[in-house]
DOLUM-321219 format. One line per field, with one value per residue: x, y, z of N, C-alpha, C, O in turn; residue number from 0; residue in one letter. Coordinates in Angstrom, 1 decimal, decimal comma, padded with zeros to 4 digits. Example, Ala and Ser with C-alpha at 12.3 -4.5 7.8 and 13.67 -1.06 7.14 Angstrom:
BEGIN
n.c1 <- c(013,2  012,8)
n.c2 <- c(-005,7  -002,2)
n.c3 <- c(007,8  007,1)
ca.c1 <- c(012,3  013,7)
ca.c2 <- c(-004,5  -001,1)
ca.c3 <- c(007,8  007,1)
c.c1 <- c(013,2  012,9)
c.c2 <- c(-003,3  000,0)
c.c3 <- c(007,8  007,9)
o.c1 <- c(014,2  013,4)
o.c2 <- c(-003,3  001,1)
o.c3 <- c(008,5  008,0)
num <- c(0  1)
residu <- c(a  s)
***
This chain:
BEGIN
n.c1 <- c(065,5  066,8  069,7  071,9  074,6  077,1  079,1  079,7  081,4  081,7  079,1  078,9  080,7  079,5  077,1  078,0  079,1  076,7  075,4  077,2  077,1  074,4  074,4  076,1  074,5  072,4  073,6  074,5  076,1  075,5  073,4  074,3  076,7  079,2  081,5  081,4  083,6  082,9  081,4  083,3  085,1  083,6  083,2  085,8  086,2  084,4  085,6  088,0  086,9  085,8  088,2  089,5  087,8  088,1  090,8  090,4  088,8  090,5  092,3  092,5  094,7  093,6  090,3  087,7  087,0  084,0  082,1  079,5  077,8  078,2  077,1  075,5  072,9  073,3  071,5  071,9  072,0  070,2  071,7  071,4  069,2  070,0  068,7  068,5  071,2  072,0  070,6  072,0  073,4  076,0  079,1  081,4  080,5  078,6  080,4  081,9  079,8  079,3  081,7  081,5  079,3  080,5  082,4  080,7  079,3  081,4  082,1  079,8  079,5  081,7  084,4  084,9  082,5  081,4  082,8  083,0  083,9  086,1  088,3  089,3  092,6  092,7  090,2  090,2  092,4  091,2  089,1  090,4  091,9  089,9  089,0  091,3  091,3  088,9  089,6  091,2  089,3  087,9  090,0  090,3  087,8  088,0  088,6  087,0  084,3  082,7  079,5  077,0  073,4  071,5  068,7  068,8  066,9  066,9  067,9  071,2  072,4  073,1  076,3  078,7  079,2  076,6  073,6  072,6)
n.c2 <- c(109,5  112,6  113,9  116,7  118,6  121,2  121,2  120,8  119,0  116,9  116,1  115,0  112,9  111,3  110,7  109,2  107,0  105,9  105,1  103,2  101,3  100,5  099,3  097,1  095,8  095,0  093,2  090,1  088,5  089,2  087,6  085,0  082,5  082,7  085,2  086,5  086,9  089,0  090,7  091,3  092,6  094,9  096,0  096,7  098,6  100,5  101,4  102,4  104,5  106,1  106,7  108,2  110,3  111,4  112,3  114,3  116,2  116,9  118,7  122,1  122,3  124,1  125,0  126,0  129,5  130,7  132,9  133,8  131,7  130,0  129,4  126,7  124,4  121,1  118,4  115,0  111,7  109,2  106,5  103,0  101,1  099,3  096,8  096,0  095,8  093,7  091,6  090,7  087,9  087,1  087,2  088,7  090,7  091,9  092,8  094,7  096,6  097,5  098,8  100,8  102,1  103,0  104,8  106,6  107,6  108,7  110,8  112,4  113,3  114,7  117,1  118,3  118,5  120,9  122,9  124,9  123,5  120,8  118,7  117,9  116,9  114,9  113,7  112,8  111,0  109,1  108,2  107,1  105,1  103,4  102,7  101,3  099,2  098,0  097,0  094,9  093,2  092,5  091,1  089,0  087,9  086,5  083,9  080,9  079,5  076,7  076,6  074,9  075,1  076,0  076,6  077,5  077,0  074,4  071,6  070,5  067,4  064,5  063,0  060,4  057,5  055,1  054,9  052,3)
n.c3 <- c(099,4  098,7  097,5  097,4  096,1  096,2  094,3  091,0  089,8  091,7  091,8  089,2  089,4  091,4  090,1  088,0  089,4  090,5  088,1  087,1  089,3  089,1  086,6  087,2  089,1  087,5  085,9  084,2  085,7  088,3  089,1  089,4  090,3  089,0  088,0  085,1  082,2  080,5  082,1  084,0  082,4  081,7  084,2  084,9  082,9  083,7  086,1  085,0  083,5  085,6  087,0  085,0  084,9  087,4  087,1  085,3  086,7  088,6  087,6  086,8  089,7  091,5  092,3  089,9  089,4  090,3  090,9  090,4  090,2  092,3  095,6  094,1  094,1  093,2  092,2  093,0  091,8  093,5  095,4  094,8  096,9  100,0  100,1  097,5  096,9  098,6  097,6  095,5  094,0  093,4  095,0  094,5  092,7  094,4  096,3  094,8  094,2  096,7  097,2  095,4  096,5  098,9  097,8  096,6  098,9  100,4  098,6  098,3  100,9  101,4  101,9  099,5  098,3  098,9  097,5  094,4  092,2  091,2  093,3  096,5  097,5  099,5  099,3  096,7  096,8  098,6  097,0  094,7  095,9  096,7  094,1  093,2  095,0  094,2  091,8  092,5  093,6  091,2  089,9  091,7  091,4  089,0  089,4  089,2  091,0  092,3  093,1  094,0  093,4  096,2  097,9  100,5  102,5  102,6  104,4  104,9  103,5  105,3  105,4  105,0  107,0  106,7  108,6  110,7)
ca.c1 <- c(066,3  067,3  071,0  072,4  076,0  077,4  080,2  079,2  082,3  081,4  077,8  079,2  081,4  078,5  076,1  078,7  079,2  075,4  075,2  078,0  076,5  073,1  074,8  076,5  073,3  071,6  074,5  074,2  076,9  074,9  072,4  074,9  078,0  080,3  081,7  081,9  084,6  082,3  081,0  084,6  085,7  082,7  083,5  087,1  086,0  083,7  086,7  088,9  086,2  085,8  089,5  089,8  087,0  088,8  091,9  089,9  088,3  091,7  093,1  093,7  094,8  092,7  088,9  087,3  086,4  082,6  081,4  078,1  077,0  078,4  076,7  074,3  072,7  073,2  070,9  072,7  071,2  070,3  072,3  070,4  069,0  070,7  068,0  068,9  072,6  072,1  070,0  073,0  073,9  077,5  079,8  082,3  079,7  078,1  081,6  082,1  078,7  079,5  082,8  080,9  078,5  081,4  082,9  079,6  079,0  082,5  082,1  078,6  079,6  083,1  084,7  084,9  081,1  081,1  083,5  082,3  084,3  087,3  088,3  090,5  093,5  092,3  089,0  090,7  093,1  090,2  088,3  091,4  092,2  088,7  089,1  092,4  090,8  087,9  090,4  091,6  088,1  087,7  091,0  089,9  086,6  088,2  088,7  085,7  083,9  081,5  078,5  075,7  072,3  070,9  067,9  069,1  066,0  067,0  069,0  072,3  072,3  074,1  077,2  079,6  078,7  075,2  073,1  072,0)
ca.c2 <- c(110,6  113,4  114,5  117,7  119,1  122,5  121,0  120,0  117,8  115,9  115,6  114,2  111,7  110,6  110,2  108,1  105,8  105,3  104,5  102,0  100,4  100,0  098,4  095,9  095,2  094,4  092,3  088,7  087,9  089,5  086,6  083,7  082,4  083,1  086,6  086,2  087,7  090,2  091,6  091,8  093,7  096,1  096,6  097,3  099,8  101,5  101,9  103,2  105,7  106,9  107,2  109,2  111,5  112,0  113,0  115,6  117,2  117,2  119,7  122,5  122,0  125,0  125,0  127,2  130,7  130,8  133,7  134,1  130,4  129,2  128,0  126,2  123,0  120,1  117,1  113,8  110,5  108,3  105,2  101,9  100,7  098,1  095,6  095,7  095,3  092,5  090,6  090,3  086,6  087,0  087,9  089,7  091,8  092,6  093,5  095,9  097,5  098,1  099,7  101,9  102,8  103,7  105,9  107,6  108,2  109,5  112,0  113,3  113,9  115,1  118,6  118,7  118,8  122,3  123,7  125,0  122,5  120,2  117,7  118,0  115,8  113,8  113,1  112,2  109,8  108,2  107,5  106,3  103,9  102,5  102,1  100,3  098,0  097,3  096,3  093,6  092,3  092,0  090,0  087,9  087,3  085,8  082,5  080,3  078,7  075,8  076,8  074,3  075,8  075,6  077,7  078,0  076,5  072,9  071,2  069,7  066,0  063,8  062,2  059,6  056,1  054,9  054,5  051,0)
ca.c3 <- c(099,9  097,7  097,9  096,6  096,5  095,6  093,4  089,9  089,5  092,6  091,3  088,0  089,8  092,1  089,2  087,3  090,3  090,6  086,8  087,1  090,2  088,6  085,6  087,8  089,7  086,4  085,0  084,2  086,8  089,6  089,4  089,3  091,1  088,2  087,6  083,8  081,7  079,9  083,2  084,6  081,5  081,8  085,5  084,7  082,0  084,6  087,0  084,1  083,2  086,8  087,3  084,1  085,3  088,6  086,6  084,7  087,7  089,5  087,0  087,5  091,1  092,1  091,7  089,0  090,1  089,8  092,0  090,1  090,2  093,5  095,7  093,4  094,6  092,1  092,6  092,8  091,7  094,8  095,3  095,0  098,3  100,5  099,8  096,1  096,9  099,3  096,7  094,4  094,4  093,2  096,1  094,0  092,2  095,6  096,9  093,9  094,4  098,1  097,1  094,7  097,5  099,8  097,1  096,5  100,2  100,7  097,8  098,6  102,2  101,5  101,9  098,1  097,8  099,1  096,5  093,2  091,3  091,6  094,3  097,4  097,4  100,4  098,7  095,5  097,3  099,1  095,9  093,9  096,7  096,5  092,7  093,1  095,8  093,4  090,7  093,2  093,6  089,9  089,6  092,6  090,9  087,8  089,7  089,2  092,2  092,1  094,2  093,5  093,9  097,4  098,3  101,8  103,5  102,5  105,3  104,2  103,6  106,1  104,6  105,8  107,1  106,8  109,9  110,7)
c.c1 <- c(066,9  068,6  071,4  073,8  076,2  078,5  079,7  080,1  082,0  080,0  078,0  079,8  080,4  077,5  076,7  078,8  077,8  075,1  075,9  077,5  075,3  073,4  075,3  075,4  072,5  072,4  074,1  074,9  076,3  073,9  073,0  076,2  079,2  080,3  082,3  082,8  084,1  081,9  082,3  085,2  084,9  083,0  084,8  087,0  085,3  084,7  087,6  088,2  086,1  087,1  089,9  089,0  087,6  090,0  091,5  089,5  089,4  092,5  092,2  093,6  093,8  091,3  088,7  086,8  085,1  081,8  079,9  077,2  077,2  077,8  075,4  074,1  072,5  072,6  071,8  071,8  071,3  071,0  071,3  070,3  069,7  070,0  068,4  070,3  072,7  071,4  070,9  073,5  075,4  078,2  080,7  081,6  079,1  079,2  081,9  081,1  078,9  080,7  082,3  080,1  079,4  082,0  081,9  079,4  080,1  082,5  081,0  078,6  081,0  083,2  084,6  083,5  080,7  081,8  082,6  082,6  085,6  087,1  089,5  091,3  093,1  091,1  089,4  091,5  092,2  089,5  089,2  091,8  091,1  088,7  090,1  091,9  089,7  088,5  090,8  090,5  087,8  088,7  090,7  088,7  086,8  088,4  087,3  085,5  082,7  080,6  077,2  074,5  071,7  070,0  068,0  068,1  066,0  068,1  070,0  072,1  073,4  075,0  078,0  078,9  077,2  074,8  072,5  070,9)
c.c2 <- c(111,3  114,1  115,6  118,1  120,4  122,4  120,2  118,9  116,7  115,3  114,7  112,9  110,8  109,9  109,0  106,8  105,1  104,5  103,1  100,9  099,7  099,0  097,0  095,1  094,4  093,4  090,9  088,0  088,1  088,4  085,2  083,7  082,9  084,6  086,5  087,3  089,0  091,2  092,1  092,9  095,0  096,8  097,3  098,6  100,9  102,2  102,8  104,6  106,7  107,5  108,3  110,5  112,2  112,8  114,3  116,6  117,6  118,4  120,9  122,2  122,9  124,9  126,2  128,3  131,0  131,6  133,9  132,8  129,6  130,0  127,7  124,8  122,1  118,8  116,0  112,6  109,7  107,0  104,1  101,5  099,4  096,8  095,1  095,2  094,0  091,3  090,1  088,9  086,5  087,8  089,0  090,9  092,6  093,4  094,8  097,0  098,2  099,1  101,0  102,8  103,6  104,9  107,0  108,3  109,1  110,8  112,9  113,9  114,5  116,7  119,1  119,1  120,2  123,3  123,9  123,9  121,8  119,2  117,9  116,8  114,6  113,0  112,3  110,9  108,7  107,4  106,7  105,1  102,9  101,9  101,0  099,0  097,2  096,5  094,9  092,7  091,7  090,9  088,8  087,1  086,5  084,3  081,9  079,4  077,9  075,9  076,2  075,1  075,2  076,7  078,2  077,4  075,0  072,5  070,4  068,2  065,5  063,0  061,3  058,2  056,1  054,5  053,1  050,9)
c.c3 <- c(098,8  098,2  096,9  097,1  095,7  094,5  092,2  089,5  090,4  092,2  090,1  088,4  090,5  091,1  088,4  088,1  090,4  089,3  086,8  088,1  089,7  087,4  086,1  088,5  088,7  085,6  085,2  085,4  088,2  090,1  089,3  090,1  090,3  087,9  086,2  083,2  081,1  081,0  083,9  083,7  081,6  083,2  085,5  083,9  082,9  085,5  086,2  083,8  084,4  087,2  086,3  084,4  086,5  088,1  086,0  085,7  088,7  088,9  086,6  089,0  091,9  091,5  090,8  089,9  089,5  090,7  091,7  090,2  091,5  094,7  094,9  093,9  093,3  092,6  092,2  092,8  093,0  094,4  095,5  096,5  098,7  100,2  098,4  096,1  097,5  098,6  095,6  094,9  094,3  094,2  095,6  093,4  093,4  096,2  096,1  094,1  095,7  098,0  096,4  095,7  098,5  099,1  096,9  097,8  100,6  099,9  098,2  100,0  102,4  101,6  100,5  097,7  098,0  098,2  095,3  092,2  091,9  092,8  095,2  097,3  098,3  099,9  097,5  095,9  097,8  098,0  095,0  094,6  096,6  095,1  092,6  093,9  095,0  092,3  091,3  093,3  092,3  089,5  090,5  092,0  089,6  088,1  089,9  090,5  091,9  093,3  093,7  094,2  095,2  097,9  099,7  102,9  103,4  103,4  104,5  104,5  104,5  105,2  105,6  105,9  107,3  108,1  109,7  111,7)
o.c1 <- c(067,6  068,6  071,2  074,2  075,5  078,7  079,4  079,6  082,0  079,8  077,4  079,4  080,3  077,2  076,1  078,5  077,8  074,6  075,4  077,5  075,1  072,7  075,0  075,3  071,9  071,8  073,4  074,4  076,5  073,6  072,2  076,7  080,1  079,3  083,5  082,9  084,7  082,2  082,3  085,7  085,5  083,2  085,0  087,6  085,6  084,7  088,0  088,9  086,3  087,2  090,5  089,5  087,7  090,3  092,2  089,9  089,2  093,3  091,1  092,5  093,3  091,2  089,3  086,2  085,0  080,8  079,1  076,0  076,5  078,1  074,4  075,1  071,5  073,2  072,4  070,9  072,5  070,8  070,4  071,3  070,0  070,7  068,5  070,6  073,4  071,7  070,5  074,1  076,0  078,0  080,8  082,0  079,1  079,0  082,2  081,4  078,6  080,6  082,7  080,1  079,1  082,1  082,2  079,3  079,9  082,8  081,2  077,9  081,4  082,2  084,2  083,4  079,8  081,5  081,6  081,8  086,1  086,0  090,6  090,8  093,2  091,1  088,9  091,2  092,4  089,4  088,9  092,0  091,3  088,4  089,9  092,2  089,7  088,0  090,8  090,7  087,5  088,3  090,8  088,7  085,8  088,4  086,5  086,4  081,7  080,9  076,3  074,6  071,5  070,6  067,4  068,5  065,1  069,3  069,6  071,6  074,5  074,5  077,9  078,2  076,6  075,5  071,9  070,3)
o.c2 <- c(110,7  114,8  115,5  117,9  120,7  123,4  119,0  117,9  115,5  114,0  113,6  111,9  109,6  108,8  108,0  105,7  103,9  103,4  102,1  099,7  098,5  098,0  096,0  093,9  093,4  092,8  090,5  087,1  087,3  088,2  084,2  084,8  083,4  085,1  086,4  088,4  090,1  092,4  093,3  093,9  096,1  098,0  098,4  099,6  102,1  103,4  103,8  105,6  107,9  108,6  109,3  111,6  113,4  113,9  115,4  117,8  118,5  118,9  120,6  121,8  122,5  124,8  127,2  128,1  131,5  131,0  134,1  132,9  128,7  131,2  128,4  124,0  122,3  118,2  116,0  112,5  109,5  106,4  104,3  101,6  098,6  095,8  093,9  094,2  093,1  090,2  089,1  088,8  085,8  089,0  090,0  092,1  093,8  094,5  095,9  098,1  099,4  100,1  102,1  104,0  104,8  106,0  108,2  109,6  110,2  111,9  114,1  114,8  114,7  117,4  120,3  119,9  120,7  124,5  123,2  123,5  122,3  118,9  118,1  115,7  113,5  111,8  111,2  109,8  107,5  106,2  105,6  104,0  101,7  100,7  100,0  097,9  096,0  095,5  093,9  091,5  090,5  089,9  087,7  085,9  085,9  083,5  082,4  078,8  078,5  075,5  076,9  075,5  074,0  077,8  079,2  077,3  074,3  072,9  069,7  067,8  066,0  062,3  061,5  057,8  056,9  053,7  052,8  049,8)
o.c3 <- c(097,9  099,2  095,7  098,3  094,8  093,8  092,4  088,9  090,0  092,3  090,0  087,9  090,2  091,3  088,1  087,6  090,3  089,3  086,4  087,8  089,8  087,3  085,6  088,4  088,9  084,6  086,2  086,1  089,1  091,2  089,1  090,5  090,9  087,5  086,0  083,7  081,2  080,9  084,4  084,3  081,6  083,2  086,1  084,2  082,7  085,7  086,7  083,9  084,3  087,6  086,7  084,3  086,5  088,7  086,2  085,6  089,5  089,6  086,1  089,5  093,0  090,3  090,9  090,9  088,4  091,3  092,6  090,3  091,7  094,8  095,1  094,0  092,6  093,5  091,1  093,6  093,4  093,4  096,3  097,2  097,9  099,9  098,2  095,3  097,0  098,8  095,0  096,0  095,2  094,3  096,2  093,6  093,4  096,7  096,7  094,3  095,9  098,7  096,7  095,6  098,8  099,7  097,1  097,8  101,1  100,5  098,4  100,3  103,6  101,5  100,3  096,8  097,3  098,3  095,1  091,4  092,9  093,2  094,7  097,0  097,9  099,9  097,2  095,3  097,5  098,0  094,6  094,0  096,5  094,9  092,0  093,4  095,0  091,9  090,6  093,1  092,2  089,0  090,0  092,1  089,1  087,2  090,7  091,0  091,4  094,4  093,2  095,3  095,2  098,2  100,1  104,1  104,1  103,2  103,5  105,5  104,4  104,3  106,8  105,0  108,0  108,8  108,7  111,8)
num <- c(0  1  2  3  4  5  6  7  8  9  10  11  12  13  14  15  16  17  18  19  20  21  22  23  24  25  26  27  28  29  30  31  32  33  34  35  36  37  38  39  40  41  42  43  44  45  46  47  48  49  50  51  52  53  54  55  56  57  58  59  60  61  62  63  64  65  66  67  68  69  70  71  72  73  74  75  76  77  78  79  80  81  82  83  84  85  86  87  88  89  90  91  92  93  94  95  96  97  98  99  100  101  102  103  104  105  106  107  108  109  110  111  112  113  114  115  116  117  118  119  120  121  122  123  124  125  126  127  128  129  130  131  132  133  134  135  136  137  138  139  140  141  142  143  144  145  146  147  148  149  150  151  152  153  154  155  156  157  158  159  160  161  162  163)
residu <- c(x  x  x  x  x  x  x  x  x  x  x  x  x  x  x  x  x  x  x  x  x  x  x  x  x  x  x  x  x  x  x  x  x  x  x  x  x  x  x  x  x  x  x  x  x  x  x  x  x  x  x  x  x  x  x  x  x  x  x  x  x  x  x  x  x  x  x  x  x  x  x  x  x  x  x  x  x  x  x  x  x  x  x  x  x  x  x  x  x  x  x  x  x  x  x  x  x  x  x  x  x  x  x  x  x  x  x  x  x  x  x  x  x  x  x  x  x  x  x  x  x  x  x  x  x  x  x  x  x  x  x  x  x  x  x  x  x  x  x  x  x  x  x  x  x  x  x  x  x  x  x  x  x  x  x  x  x  x  x  x  x  x  x  x)
***
């Protein structure tokens, strides 16, 4: 599915979100139960970068006056498919990628996508709230959980008193 928007700032934010989501999907933590410190630090840096980009596109408060170039259709990188997201083993990484998907979807379907540039306050607030929520997932993911490998098709062993 090819998505286009008329706002080059929204295209830039959406493309960054897809890049960061792909990096998380390819991370070492995505394929294990532990959300390691290096991947948590990278995920935090992605959120910092996205938040800084939103600050840049929020100024000035009024969008740029671009009568000769608007409306122009800017292609946006497609978000990874749900099958790829659902294949992530680590629950916190999967939660982060889902939040990135929510932010991406909200942006490329927002009112701001039809402007030449900038972002409406409601769209900005929505995205910043998702970023803050994602920071909570990263903090939550710093707690280690012991999840022994179980392929899922192996029935659990009976425990307790032995049968006679």
